[in-house]
N, C-alpha and C positions, 0 to 999 in steps of 0.2 A: 254554315256558322255566317252569324249575322256580321257585318260593321257598318261603324259607320268613320265617314272620312269628313274631316271640318276642312278648310280656308278658308283662309281672308281675315288673317289678322295681319299684324304689320304694327309702324311705328307713324304715330299721328300726334301731333299739336293740339294742345288744350282747345277744347270747343270745332274741335273739328269729328270726323265724321266714318268708322266704318261698316262695313254690314261682312257679316262671318254668314257662312253656306253650311248645310252638316249634311252630310246623304247618302243616304243610308241604300245598304245591299238585297234591301228586300221590297217585296210589291206588297209586305204585310205592313210594311210604312205607316199605310192609310188606319190602320184600326190602332196605332199606340199614340200615346202621350210626346211629345218632345220635350224635353228641361235645357235650359242652358244655366250650367253655374260655374263658377268661378273661383278661383286660390291664390290670391294675394300671397306673393313673400309673406313668411311668417305666420298666415291667418289660415283658417279653417277653410273645406272647400265652402262656396252658399251657392242659394239656390237664386239667379239675378231673373229668367224670365221662363214661363212653361207656357205652352198651350197644350190644348187635350185634342186628343182626337176627332173632337166636335170643331175645331176652333176657339173655344172658350181660353181665354190665356189670362195669366196673374203675371204679376211681376215684384219684383223689393221693392221695399221703398227708396231704397238708393237709387235707382234707378226707372222709376214711373216717370213718365211722359218725357225721357230722353229713350230710350231702348225700344223699340217695335218686334215682337215677331212673329213669323207669316209661316206656312208652310204650303208648299208645293206638291200636293197627293201622285199628282201625275209624273214631277220628277222624282221622286221620294225624297224630297227635299227639302231643308227648313232653314230657316233665315235670322238672323239676328239684325237690325239695323241698328246701327249704334252712333245716336245723335248729340250734341252739346258733351262731348268726353271731355271728364275729367281727368288730373293724375292718378285719382285715387280708382278708378278704375281700370288702372295698370295690373292684371293678370293674366292667366294662364287660365282659358276658356275653355271647357271640357261639354259637348254635347249628349243629351243621354236619350234611352228610347224605355218606353217600358208601355207597364197596363196603365189604363188610365186611373187606378186607385191608388197610385205610388206616385212621388216625387222623385223620386229613382228609381228608374230602373235594371234593368241587367245588362243592355248594352250601355255601353261608352265609347265617345273615341280617345282618337292620339290627342288632344287639347293644341292649343294654337293660344301663341303667344300674343296675347294685345300691350303694345306701350303707350303710354299717353305722356309727354313731353310739356312741360311749363313754361 
């Protein structure tokens, strides 16, 4: 069974940075797209960033220019570098993996909390 394990969340002041990691338990990782979704209290889960199996990236307008998604296929790991964090970035961040054709694949991580204080 494929597992995704996230790490790197925490509490940071506004303007600070965090890097999230998502490690998959399968070498098939390189064949899949990785998306980072986030869910703030009382809000729907939304896509924040996406990287395809070939490395093409896409970002939500709200994070563009501040977040960078990347992947290291040799380590079966994807990253989300978050800079210039704002209080509105506070959410649980979920890693998702699936076919390139989908923004939401079948595999989800457990989520990691990111809290940005003002």
